[in-house]
C-alpha positions as CSV (number, residue, x, y, z in Angstrom):
1,M,-16.2,12.8,-7.8
2,T,-13.7,10.1,-7.2
3,R,-13.3,6.5,-8.6
4,T,-11.6,3.9,-6.7
5,L,-9.1,1.9,-8.8
6,D,-8.2,-1.8,-8.6
7,S,-4.4,-2.2,-9.5
8,L,-1.3,0.0,-10.1
9,Q,-1.9,-0.9,-13.7
10,E,-5.2,1.1,-13.6
11,V,-3.4,3.8,-11.5
12,G,-0.7,4.1,-14.2
13,F,-3.3,4.4,-17.0
14,Y,-5.0,7.4,-15.4
15,A,-1.7,9.0,-14.2
16,D,-0.6,8.7,-17.9
17,N,-3.5,10.4,-19.2
18,G,-3.2,13.5,-17.2
19,K,-5.3,12.5,-14.0
20,T,-4.1,13.1,-10.5
21,I,-4.3,10.0,-8.4
22,R,-4.7,10.1,-4.6
23,A,-3.8,7.4,-2.2
24,G,-6.1,7.1,0.7
25,Q,-4.9,7.8,4.1
26,L,-2.0,5.6,5.0
27,S,-1.6,6.2,8.6
28,E,-0.5,9.9,8.9
29,V,0.6,10.4,5.3
30,A,-1.7,11.3,2.3
31,I,-0.2,11.1,-1.1
32,S,-1.2,12.4,-4.7
33,V,0.6,11.3,-7.8
34,T,0.8,13.0,-11.2
35,R,2.7,12.1,-14.4
36,R,5.2,14.5,-15.5
37,Y,6.1,15.1,-19.2
38,E,8.7,17.0,-21.0
39,K,9.0,17.8,-24.9
40,D,11.4,16.3,-27.1
41,E,13.3,17.9,-29.9
42,L,10.2,17.5,-32.2
43,G,8.0,19.2,-29.7
44,R,6.2,15.9,-28.7
45,E,5.4,15.3,-25.0
46,R,7.1,12.1,-23.5
47,P,6.7,11.0,-20.1
48,T,9.6,11.4,-17.6
49,D,8.5,10.3,-14.1
50,Y,5.8,10.4,-11.5
51,L,5.6,13.3,-8.9
52,A,4.4,12.5,-5.6
53,R,3.2,14.9,-3.3
54,M,3.2,13.6,0.4
55,L,1.4,15.4,3.2
56,F,2.4,14.4,6.7
57,R,-0.3,14.8,9.4
58,A,0.1,15.1,13.1
59,V,-1.4,12.0,14.7
60,R,-3.3,13.8,17.5
61,T,-4.4,17.1,16.0
62,D,-4.6,16.1,12.3
63,D,-2.4,19.1,11.2
64,V,-0.3,19.2,8.3
65,V,3.2,19.2,9.6
66,A,5.3,18.5,6.4
67,I,4.8,18.7,2.6
68,Y,7.2,17.0,0.4
69,E,7.2,16.5,-3.5
70,Q,9.5,13.8,-4.6
71,P,10.0,12.3,-8.2
72,F,9.8,8.5,-8.7
73,S,10.6,6.7,-11.9
74,S,7.8,4.2,-11.5
75,L,4.5,3.6,-9.4
76,E,5.9,0.6,-8.2
77,E,8.6,2.6,-6.3
78,I,5.7,4.6,-4.7
79,A,3.8,1.5,-3.7
80,N,6.9,-0.3,-2.2
81,L,7.9,2.7,-0.2
82,F,4.5,2.9,1.5
83,G,3.7,-0.9,1.6
84,I,0.8,-0.8,-0.9
85,D,0.0,-4.0,-2.5
86,D,-1.1,-4.1,-6.1
87,G,-4.6,-5.0,-5.5
88,E,-5.4,-2.7,-2.7
89,E,-8.2,-0.3,-3.3
90,V,-6.5,2.8,-1.8
91,W,-6.0,4.6,-5.1
92,E,-8.6,7.1,-6.4
93,V,-8.7,9.5,-9.6
94,L,-9.5,12.9,-8.6
95,A,-12.1,14.3,-10.9
């Protein structure tokens, strides 16, 4: 089951709480985003960055031709890279 999100603020809330977020098909690219954490010196988990996993598909055959994983410091970076406006309903929480 998926839930469509209304803003990057809402996307950030779910990513910060351990949910994987998916952006709807953006031409030939499908993106899923997760928040990464690391433990500090006291063993507490601290957020580090967002990991975007991008699947690039062939236009005619819909075959996956490349898969990349890239860290980003913010969701805004990812949105700007793919031309996603804050109010666009392209993000979903994967349940």
